[in-house]
C-alpha positions in Angstrom: 66.7 -53.5 120.0 68.2 -50.2 120.6 65.1 -48.2 119.7 63.2 -50.5 121.9 65.4 -50.1 124.7 65.3 -46.3 124.0 61.6 -46.5 124.6 62.0 -48.5 127.4 64.1 -46.2 128.9 62.3 -43.0 128.4 59.1 -44.7 129.7 60.9 -45.7 133.0 63.3 -43.2 133.6 67.7 -43.5 134.3 68.4 -46.7 136.3 68.7 -45.3 139.7 72.2 -45.2 141.2 73.7 -48.7 142.3 76.5 -48.4 145.3 78.8 -51.5 145.2 78.0 -54.6 148.2 80.7 -53.2 150.5 79.7 -49.3 150.4 75.9 -50.3 150.4 75.4 -49.4 154.1 76.9 -46.0 153.3 75.5 -44.7 150.6 73.0 -42.2 150.2 70.4 -43.6 147.7 70.4 -47.1 151.0 69.1 -44.4 153.2 66.8 -42.4 150.8 65.0 -45.8 149.8 65.4 -46.6 154.0 63.8 -43.1 154.4 61.0 -43.8 151.8 60.2 -47.2 153.1 59.6 -46.3 156.6 57.2 -43.3 155.7 55.4 -45.8 153.8 54.1 -47.0 156.8 52.2 -44.0 158.3 51.3 -42.8 154.7 49.3 -46.2 153.5 48.1 -45.9 157.4 46.7 -42.6 156.5 45.5 -43.2 153.0 44.0 -46.4 153.4 42.1 -45.0 155.9 40.4 -42.5 154.2 40.5 -44.6 150.8 38.2 -47.2 152.6 35.8 -44.7 154.5 35.0 -42.5 151.8 34.8 -45.1 149.3 32.1 -47.5 151.4 30.3 -44.6 151.8 30.3 -43.2 148.5 29.2 -46.7 147.3 26.3 -46.9 150.2 24.8 -44.0 149.4 25.7 -44.0 146.0 21.4 -43.8 145.3 21.7 -40.6 146.9 22.7 -37.3 146.0 25.4 -37.8 148.4 27.2 -40.5 147.2 28.6 -39.4 143.8 30.3 -35.9 145.3 31.6 -38.4 147.8 33.0 -40.6 145.6 34.4 -37.8 143.5 35.9 -36.2 147.1 37.9 -39.4 146.9 38.8 -39.7 143.3 40.1 -35.8 144.1 41.9 -37.0 146.7 43.7 -39.9 145.2 44.9 -37.9 142.2 46.7 -35.5 144.9 48.0 -38.1 146.8 49.6 -39.2 142.9 51.2 -36.2 143.0 52.6 -36.2 146.2 53.9 -39.8 145.7 55.5 -39.1 142.2 57.9 -36.2 143.8 58.3 -38.6 147.0 59.5 -41.4 144.3 62.1 -38.7 142.4 63.4 -37.4 145.8 64.3 -41.2 147.6 63.4 -43.3 145.0 65.4 -41.4 142.2 62.4 -42.2 139.8 60.9 -39.3 138.0 57.0 -40.1 137.0 54.9 -38.5 134.4 52.0 -37.5 135.5 48.3 -38.4 133.9 46.9 -36.0 131.9 45.2 -32.6 133.1 41.4 -33.5 134.0 38.9 -31.4 131.4 35.4 -32.0 131.6 33.3 -32.0 128.7 31.2 -29.6 129.8 31.2 -26.5 132.3 29.7 -27.6 135.9 30.0 -29.3 138.9 28.3 -32.3 137.7 30.5 -32.4 134.6 33.8 -32.1 137.1 32.2 -35.0 139.1 31.7 -37.1 136.1 35.4 -36.5 134.8 36.8 -37.2 137.9 34.5 -40.3 138.4 35.7 -41.7 134.8 39.4 -41.1 135.0 41.2 -44.3 135.0 44.3 -42.8 136.3 42.2 -41.5 139.3 41.4 -45.4 140.3 44.6 -46.2 139.6 45.9 -43.8 142.6 42.9 -45.3 144.9 44.2 -48.5 144.2 47.9 -47.1 144.5 47.0 -46.0 148.3 45.2 -49.2 149.2 48.3 -51.2 148.2 50.3 -49.0 150.4 49.5 -50.5 153.4 50.4 -54.0 153.3 53.6 -52.8 151.4 54.2 -50.4 154.0 53.7 -52.5 156.4 56.5 -54.9 155.0 59.0 -52.4 154.0 58.6 -50.5 158.1 59.2 -54.1 159.5 62.3 -54.8 157.5 63.6 -51.6 157.3 63.3 -51.1 161.3 64.0 -54.9 162.1 66.9 -55.4 159.7 68.8 -51.9 160.6 68.1 -52.0 164.2 69.5 -55.9 165.1 72.2 -55.6 162.2 73.9 -52.1 163.4 73.2 -53.5 167.4 74.9 -56.4 167.1 78.2 -55.2 165.0 78.7 -52.8 167.4 78.0 -55.3 170.4 81.7 -55.1 171.1 81.8 -51.2 172.0 79.0 -51.2 174.4 79.1 -54.6 176.1 80.8 -53.2 179.2 77.3 -51.8 180.0 75.7 -54.6 180.9 78.6 -56.1 183.7 79.0 -52.2 184.8 75.2 -51.2 185.1 73.1 -53.8 184.9 74.8 -56.8 187.2 74.8 -59.7 183.7 77.6 -61.0 182.1 76.5 -59.5 178.7 73.7 -59.1 177.2 70.7 -61.5 178.3 69.3 -63.4 174.7 66.7 -65.1 176.9 65.3 -66.4 179.9 63.4 -69.9 180.7 62.9 -71.8 183.5 65.5 -70.0 185.8 67.9 -70.8 183.3 69.2 -67.6 181.6 72.0 -67.2 178.4 74.4 -64.3 178.1 76.5 -63.2 175.1 80.0 -62.4 177.4 82.4 -64.7 176.5 85.1 -63.5 173.8 84.3 -66.2 171.0 80.6 -64.8 171.8 80.8 -62.0 171.4 83.0 -61.9 168.1 80.4 -64.2 166.9 77.6 -61.6 167.3 79.8 -58.5 165.7 80.2 -60.7 162.6 76.9 -61.4 162.4 76.1 -58.0 163.0 78.3 -56.9 160.2 76.9 -59.6 157.2 73.3 -58.3 158.0 74.6 -54.7 157.9 75.8 -55.6 154.8 72.9 -57.5 153.4 69.8 -55.4 154.5 70.8 -52.5 151.9 70.3 -55.8 149.3 66.8 -56.6 151.3 65.8 -53.0 150.8 66.7 -52.6 147.1 64.5 -55.1 146.2 61.8 -53.9 147.8 62.2 -50.4 146.7 62.6 -52.0 143.2 58.7 -53.3 143.5 57.7 -49.4 144.9 59.2 -48.0 141.9 57.2 -50.5 139.9 54.1 -50.1 141.6 54.6 -45.7 141.0 55.5 -46.6 137.5 52.1 -48.7 136.8 49.8 -46.9 138.7 50.8 -43.5 138.9 52.2 -43.1 135.2 
């Protein structure tokens, strides 16, 4: 059993540092994971767009000489993208992922290089990783931005409640305004409840983002190794 566990640790790398529940919102690891998830969206949009354009153009022109170089360029781009993502995983998620074996064509020449790129399974897995980054980026970016912004703003509401009556002319923060009926957070119990909800959300947000970061680590291990 110990040898199996050692082999598993060798494949996955050391376990990332896990701060305690109360310390998690102030942990550097939590904010590195948050940064990783936020960056997933712009990187995922770029990678998905380039992959879709090159793949469908290459497949559509595969019967001509243009198609194979385009698909080979896609494989080369995916290979470089995989190297960047392995570095980003190590820097922000605390997980070192070993790269694939060097690409060695069986003979010299441009056609041999294109064939080696297209036949390499690691390149296709990197393409799949880039495609999956878009839905994962949308999910991670949305949760990270919404949960942190709502939680922090609610937890700190007692500190800036005075701004609304003094500068906006409202008794407090306006939750909704419908059919000439407005509801504001302005009484002491309401302000205290808003602060309490914000603190709970701030404490729970690292746990939610930790789960998404675990999925991203599994993606890197499974598709970029």
